[in-house]
N, C-alpha and C positions, 0 to 999 in steps of 0.2 A: 418384579416390578422395579426393584432397586437397580438391577442391571440395565434395564431400559432407560431409566433416568440418568444413569452414568453415561450411556451411549449418546443420549440426547444432549447432555451437558457438553460433551466433547464437540458435537456438531454445532452447537450454539456458539462455542468459543471460536471455532473455525469460521463460521458465518460472520460473526462480529469482526474478526480480524480482516476478513475479505472486504467487508463494508468499510472499515477504517482505511484500508489500503486504497480502495477505490476513491474515497473522499480525498485522501492525501494526494493521489495521482492527479485528481482534478484540480486541486489547489495549486500543485506545482505547475501544471500546464497553464492554468489561468495566470499565475504570476509571471511565468516565463514569457507568455505572449504579451503581457503588459510591459514587462521590462524591455522586450525587443521593440515594442511600439514607441517607447520613450527614447530608446537609444539604439537605433538600428545597427550602428557600428559594432555593438557588443554581441552580435548574433551568435558567433561561434562560442564565446565563453558562456553565454546564457544557455545555449543548447547543450553543451557538455555538462554543466551543472544540473540542468533539468533532467537529462537522461540518468545521471547518477542518483538524483533524488527520487526519481520514479522507480528505479531498480531497487533502491533500499526500501522504499515503501512497499513494494510488492514482495520483497523478501520476508516481510513480517508474516505473510500468509503461509509461506513454506515452514517457517518456525512453528506457527500454530498447528499446521497439519502434522508435523513430526511430534509435537507435544501431545496432540490428541491421540495419535496412534500409539504412543508410549504408555498410555494409561492403562 
């Protein structure tokens, strides 16, 4: 019973990390499109920063997966 609870706990952590990353990517995309709408001349700079922000937000999921597998 305890082993099942530990396995479930790891899965919950990974699921919550994935949910947080998805919300973070959504916010980054929302604010990037808002910024380009306000200042279309800054498209390239905003796009670069948005891609970096999304990649860092998705990287959290990989850290959570590795942490869950290490338990």
